[in-house]
C-alpha positions as CSV (number, residue, x, y, z in Angstrom):
1,M,0.0,0.0,0.0
2,S,1.3,3.4,-0.9
3,P,2.0,5.8,2.0
4,V,-0.9,8.2,2.8
5,S,-0.1,11.8,2.1
6,F,-2.1,14.9,3.0
7,P,-2.8,17.8,0.7
8,P,-0.4,20.7,1.4
9,S,-3.3,22.8,2.7
10,T,-3.8,20.4,5.6
11,A,-0.2,19.4,6.2
12,G,0.4,21.8,9.1
13,L,-2.7,20.5,10.9
14,Q,-1.4,16.9,10.9
15,E,1.8,17.9,12.7
16,A,2.3,16.8,16.2
17,P,2.1,19.8,18.5
18,R,5.5,21.4,19.4
19,T,6.2,22.4,23.0
20,L,7.3,26.0,23.2
21,D,7.5,26.4,27.0
22,R,7.0,24.2,30.0
23,R,7.0,25.4,33.5
24,E,6.4,24.1,37.0
25,G,4.4,26.5,39.1
26,P,2.7,26.6,42.5
27,Y,-0.4,24.9,41.0
28,G,1.4,22.3,38.8
29,E,2.7,22.2,35.3
30,V,1.7,24.6,32.6
31,V,2.7,24.1,28.9
32,L,2.4,26.3,25.8
33,R,2.2,24.3,22.6
34,Q,2.0,25.2,18.9
35,R,0.2,23.4,16.1
36,G,0.7,24.4,12.5
37,G,2.8,27.3,11.2
38,T,5.8,25.1,10.3
39,A,5.1,24.0,6.8
40,E,8.0,23.1,4.5
41,P,9.1,25.8,2.0
42,G,6.7,25.9,-1.0
43,A,3.9,24.3,0.9
44,T,0.7,26.0,1.9
45,E,1.2,26.8,5.6
46,A,-1.6,26.3,8.1
47,P,-1.9,29.2,10.6
48,A,-0.2,28.6,13.9
49,V,-2.5,27.5,16.7
50,Y,-1.4,27.9,20.3
51,E,-2.6,25.7,23.1
52,I,-2.4,26.0,26.9
53,I,-2.2,22.7,28.8
54,A,-2.4,22.6,32.7
55,N,-1.4,19.5,34.5
56,G,-1.9,17.5,31.4
57,C,-5.4,18.9,30.9
58,F,-6.2,20.8,27.7
59,L,-7.6,24.3,28.6
60,M,-7.9,26.3,25.5
61,D,-6.3,27.3,22.2
62,T,-6.4,30.1,19.6
63,S,-8.4,28.2,17.0
64,D,-11.8,29.7,17.8
65,G,-12.5,32.4,20.3
66,R,-16.2,32.8,19.8
67,S,-17.3,31.6,23.2
68,E,-14.6,33.6,25.0
69,R,-15.8,36.7,23.2
70,L,-19.4,35.9,24.1
71,L,-18.4,35.8,27.7
72,I,-17.6,39.5,27.5
73,D,-20.3,40.6,25.1
74,A,-23.1,38.8,27.0
75,A,-22.1,40.3,30.3
76,L,-22.0,43.8,28.9
77,A,-25.4,43.3,27.2
78,E,-26.9,42.3,30.5
79,L,-25.9,45.6,32.2
80,P,-28.2,48.6,32.1
81,A,-27.6,50.6,29.0
82,D,-27.1,53.8,31.0
83,R,-24.4,52.4,33.3
84,Q,-21.4,54.5,32.6
85,R,-17.9,53.0,32.3
86,P,-18.6,49.7,34.0
87,A,-15.7,47.8,35.6
88,V,-15.1,44.2,34.7
89,L,-13.0,41.5,36.3
90,I,-11.9,38.7,33.9
91,G,-10.5,35.5,35.3
92,G,-8.1,34.3,33.9
93,L,-6.0,35.6,31.0
94,G,-6.0,32.3,29.0
95,V,-5.1,32.9,25.4
96,G,-6.3,36.5,25.6
97,F,-9.6,36.4,23.6
98,S,-11.7,37.7,26.4
99,L,-9.3,40.5,27.3
100,A,-8.9,41.6,23.7
101,R,-12.7,41.7,23.3
102,A,-13.2,43.8,26.4
103,A,-10.5,46.3,25.3
104,A,-12.1,46.6,21.9
105,E,-15.3,47.9,23.5
106,P,-15.0,51.6,24.5
107,R,-17.9,51.3,26.9
108,W,-15.9,49.3,29.5
109,G,-14.1,51.3,32.2
110,R,-11.6,49.4,34.3
111,I,-10.6,46.0,32.8
112,A,-8.9,43.9,35.5
113,V,-7.6,40.4,34.7
114,A,-6.8,37.9,37.4
115,E,-4.2,35.3,36.3
116,R,-2.4,33.0,38.8
117,E,0.2,31.6,36.4
118,R,3.2,33.8,35.8
119,A,4.0,31.7,32.7
120,V,0.7,32.7,31.0
121,I,1.4,36.4,31.7
122,D,4.9,36.1,30.2
123,W,3.5,34.3,27.1
124,H,1.3,37.4,26.5
125,R,3.9,40.1,27.4
126,E,6.9,38.5,25.8
127,G,5.8,35.4,23.8
128,P,3.6,34.4,20.9
129,L,0.3,35.1,22.6
130,S,1.1,38.8,22.3
131,A,-0.4,38.5,18.8
132,V,-3.8,38.3,20.5
133,S,-3.3,40.6,23.4
134,A,-0.7,43.3,22.7
135,D,-3.1,46.1,21.9
136,A,-5.3,45.2,25.0
137,L,-2.3,45.1,27.3
138,A,-1.3,48.5,26.1
139,D,-4.8,49.9,26.8
140,P,-4.6,52.2,29.9
141,R,-7.9,50.6,31.2
142,T,-6.2,47.2,31.5
143,E,-4.7,45.9,34.7
144,I,-3.2,42.4,35.0
145,L,-3.4,41.0,38.6
146,H,-0.9,38.2,39.2
147,T,-3.1,36.4,41.7
148,D,-5.3,33.4,42.2
149,L,-8.9,34.4,41.3
150,V,-10.5,32.3,44.0
151,G,-8.5,33.8,46.7
152,Y,-8.8,37.3,45.3
153,I,-12.6,37.2,45.3
154,R,-12.7,36.0,48.9
155,T,-10.1,38.3,50.5
156,E,-10.1,41.8,51.8
157,A,-7.6,42.7,49.0
158,G,-10.4,42.0,46.5
159,R,-13.1,44.0,48.3
160,E,-13.6,46.5,45.5
161,A,-16.8,45.8,43.5
162,F,-17.1,45.2,39.8
163,D,-20.1,45.6,37.5
164,A,-19.3,42.3,35.8
165,L,-17.3,39.2,36.7
166,C,-16.4,37.1,33.6
167,L,-14.9,33.8,34.7
168,D,-13.0,31.3,32.6
169,I,-10.5,29.5,34.8
170,D,-11.8,25.9,34.3
171,N,-13.4,23.8,31.6
172,G,-16.6,24.5,33.5
173,P,-18.2,24.3,37.0
174,D,-18.3,20.5,36.7
175,W,-14.7,20.1,35.3
176,T,-12.2,22.1,37.3
177,V,-8.5,22.3,36.6
178,T,-7.5,22.1,40.3
179,D,-9.4,20.9,43.3
180,D,-9.2,24.3,44.9
181,N,-11.3,25.8,42.1
182,N,-14.2,23.7,43.2
183,S,-14.9,26.2,46.0
184,L,-15.6,29.0,43.6
185,Y,-18.8,27.2,42.4
186,S,-19.9,26.2,46.0
187,P,-22.6,28.2,47.8
188,T,-19.9,30.2,49.7
189,G,-17.9,30.8,46.5
190,L,-21.0,32.1,44.6
191,A,-21.9,34.2,47.6
192,A,-18.4,35.8,47.4
193,C,-18.9,36.5,43.7
194,R,-22.2,38.1,44.4
195,D,-20.6,40.3,47.1
196,R,-18.0,41.5,44.6
197,L,-20.7,42.7,42.2
198,T,-22.3,46.2,42.3
199,P,-26.1,46.2,42.5
200,G,-27.5,44.9,39.2
201,G,-24.0,43.5,38.3
202,V,-23.6,40.4,36.2
203,L,-21.8,37.1,36.7
204,A,-20.8,35.3,33.5
205,V,-19.1,31.9,33.7
206,W,-17.7,30.0,30.7
207,S,-18.2,26.2,30.5
208,A,-17.3,23.5,28.0
209,Q,-20.8,22.0,28.5
210,P,-24.2,23.1,29.9
211,S,-24.7,22.5,33.6
212,P,-28.3,22.5,34.9
213,A,-26.9,21.9,38.4
214,F,-24.9,25.1,38.2
215,E,-27.9,27.1,37.0
216,L,-29.7,25.8,40.1
217,A,-26.7,26.7,42.3
218,L,-26.8,30.2,41.0
219,R,-30.5,30.6,41.8
220,N,-29.9,29.2,45.3
221,A,-27.1,31.7,45.8
222,G,-29.6,34.5,45.3
223,F,-28.8,35.4,41.7
224,E,-31.6,36.6,39.4
225,D,-32.3,36.2,35.7
226,V,-30.2,33.0,35.4
227,R,-29.8,31.8,31.9
228,T,-27.4,30.0,29.6
229,E,-26.2,31.0,26.1
230,E,-24.8,28.3,23.8
231,I,-22.1,28.4,21.1
232,P,-22.2,25.4,18.7
233,V,-18.9,23.5,18.2
234,V,-17.9,21.3,15.3
235,R,-18.2,18.1,17.4
236,G,-19.8,17.3,20.8
237,V,-21.9,19.4,23.1
238,P,-21.8,23.2,22.7
239,D,-19.7,25.6,24.7
240,V,-21.9,27.8,27.0
241,V,-21.8,30.9,29.0
242,H,-23.9,30.9,32.2
243,L,-25.3,34.3,33.1
244,A,-26.8,35.6,36.3
245,R,-27.6,39.0,37.8
246,K,-27.2,40.4,41.3
247,G,-30.4,42.1,42.5
248,A,-30.5,45.8,42.4
C-alpha cells in the first residue's frame, strides 16, 4: 500500500504539537504548545494555533475564540444601557480572547484580569500570545493582577466591587483544573462572587458544556435572571456561558 499523504493545505494541521515552553508553578505544570505554522518551503502553511495545557489537561487554544468573546459581550449586554464606564474582572487571562474583546469595547471602564500563572502572563507580554493581546495590554484601562482568582474574590484585598465578573478559569463548573477551584462554584464561593458585584451587576461563567446543576446553584445563591447561552462547536456538546444578575 502506498503511504498516505495529506494535501499541502492540511499538512500543518497533521503535525504533532510542538512544546514552546513548559513550567512548573505553584499549581502544577503549565505548557504552551504550537500546532501548524511550520510547513515546508513551498507548501501552503496552516496558521499557527497555540494551546495551553495545565497538569496534562487541555484548557484552550487560539483556533476559535467565539465563546470567550461571548463571555464579555453577553455580560455587557446584561448591564443597564445607562451604566457608565462599568468595571469588569476577567478571570483568567488564558489565550487572551476575552481581554482583547473587552479592550475593543469603548464602553468598558476598568478592565482587570486575574491570572495566577506567571508563565501565562509572560507568554502574553513577551511570547507568541502577544499576537492576541498586545493592543489590549497597552490599553490604559487594562490591569493584570498576578493572583489566584478564587483567593482574590474571597479576601479583603479584593473587596472592590465590579459591574461584571467574567470567569473562565476551568473547563466549567463540573470540570475544574485544580481541586481548589471547586470552592468557587460552591454556595460560599458564589456568595463571594455576588458580594464582589455592584447592585445589578452580572456574573458570567464560561463552560465547555451546559450544567443545569450550576444554574440551580446560581439561583440558590440569590442570583436573578439566570440563563445559559450556547455556542455550537464542530463536534460534541456546545460551549456555553452561564449568566446571572445580582439584585438591584
